[in-house]
N, C-alpha and C positions, 0 to 999 in steps of 0.2 A: 504493500500499500504506499510505503515511504519511498518507493523506488522513482527517481526522477521520470521515467518514461510513463509511470502509471499517474503521476501527479499532473504532468502536461496533457496526458490523455484526458484526463477528467477536466483540466482547464478548457480544453477544445469543447466539450460538452456544455460549457457554461458560456460559450461564446456569445450567446443572445444577451445573456444578462451583463456580460462584460460591454458588450455594444450599448445596451441601455444606461449603465452606469457612465460610461464615456460621454453619451449624449446629455445626461444631467450635468455633469462636470462642465462640459462646453456650454451648456445654456446658463449655467451659474457665471461662467466666465464673461459672456456676452452681457448678461444683466450687470454685473459688477462693473463693466467699462462703460455701459452707457446709460445707467440710471442714476442721477445725482442725488436723487432722494435717499439712496442707501449710504451716502458718504457718513453720516454721523454714526450709523451702525457699524460700518467697517472700521471706521477709525477708532471705535471703542474697543473692538476686538484687537486691533494692531496695537493700541496703547498698552494694553495688557502685557503684549509680547515684547514690546519695547523696555517695559519695566524689568522684565525677567532677564532680558538681554543685558540689561545694564547692570543687574545684580551678578550675573555670570562673569561678565567683563571685570568686575571688581574682586572675583574671588582669586584664590591661591593658584588655581590651574584652569583658566578659562577654556583652553581647548578640551580638556577632559569633561569638564562639567558641561560645556556646551553639547558635546557628543552624547553624554547621557541623557541630558534634558531633551534633546532632539529624538533620540530613540525612544525612550519611554514614553515621551508625549504622543509621538506617532503610532507606537506599537500598541499602547493600551487603547487607544481611540479606534485603530484598526480591528483589534480583536474583538472589543465591544460591539463595534458596529455590525461585525459578522453574525452575533447572535442576538443582538438588541433588534435586529432586522426581523426577528419573528413577531415583532408588533406590526405585523402587515407591511413591512417594507418602508415604514415612514421614516424612520430614523437615518436609514443610508441615502435616502433622497435629500434629506435636510442637509446631512453632512456633507454630500457632494455639492450641494447648492451653495453652502457657506464658504467651503473651499474654493470653489470656482469664482465666487463673487469676490473673495478677498485677492486672489490672482488677477482678475480682471482689472479689479480697481488699481491695484499696483502697476500693473503694466500700462494702463491708460495714464496714470498720473505721471509715471516716468516717460511715457511718449511726449507728454506736453512739455518735457524739459529738453526736448531734442533727441535727434537720432543718436547722438553719440552716447547719451546717457541710457537710452533704450537698449543700446547694444551691450553696455555694461551690465545692466541689471538682468536682461535676459539670458544673453551668451554666457556671461561670467557668474551671475548670481544665482540664476534660477536652473538652466539646462543641466549642468554637472550632475546635480544631485536631483533635479526636478522629476527627470524622466523616471527615474527608478522609484522615487517616493510616489508620484501620482500613480505608476502603474500599480504599485502595492496597494494603494487607497482604492483604486477602480477595482481591482480584484475583489478586496476585502468587501467592498459595498455590493459587487455582483453577487457575492454568497449571501449577504444580508438580504437582498431583494428575493433571491431563490428560496431562503428561509421563511420570508414572509408569505410568499405565494404557497409555501407548503403548509403554512399555519393556516391560511385560508381554505387550503383543500381539506384540512383537518377539520374545520368548521363544517365543510360540506358534508363529510362522511358522517355527521350527526344527524342528517336528514336522508342521505342515500344508503346509510349503514354499510358503505364500502369498507370490506375488511383490508387488511395490510398495510394501512397508513402508518401505524406505529412502527412497523419493521423498516418501512420505507424510510421513516424519519431518523430511526437509529442509524441506518446504513449511511445516510446523508452526513449526520454528525460526525460519523467516523471518518468519512471522506474528507471533512473540513480540517482534520487534524494535521495532515501533512502539507495542505495548503496554507494553514496557519503558520507552519514552521518555514515555509518558503517565504511568506510575507514577512515574517520576523528577520529572515536572512536578508531580505531585499532592504529592509528598513535599517539594518545594521550598516550594510554597505553605503546607504544613502547618508546616514548620519556621519558616519567616518569622512565622507567626501565633503559634505557640508560644512563640517566643523574645521575641516584642514585645506582641502584643495578650493573651495568656493571662497573661504577667508582669505586665502592666499592671493587668489585671482583677483578679489575686489580691492585688496591692497596694493595691486601694482598700478 
């Protein structure tokens, strides 16, 4: 079950949910980049992150603490969203929308400062770690959406008396374990890149 071939084979069966997750993320990016009414909400989200970043920068080992914060922050949220998706898939959609809006807002505000600044933030600040991090988040949310659909199907069994749903759910949860391990590995790599390579690139 934990063999890489089996993990990627199961990911292929999730391609429709991964596609839906990507669409929700892209929709959030568009909304964040085009809707000025969300500016106060997004700024409030980012101000908290800025305060944490300042505290980390003043710590004895900023690189290590930044790496640990990025990893645990993303890993806990990603794992939770996989299973809280059982609440009919609402949480993964909200999670993708908020992350997309923050990303869209950041890129839009940076673009207003000129193409040079946009290149710095996107190519140096986001792409090195963002591709891996966003892929992990999209996969986690895809499983959360699938979990939500299964719970809706479970409600349907109360009326149709269809048997086998419990076994199907158990098999699905077992299948999420190696995927969860893959997501954790991806987020470790992303955290290492963001706390070292990205910081170095932005400092050049």
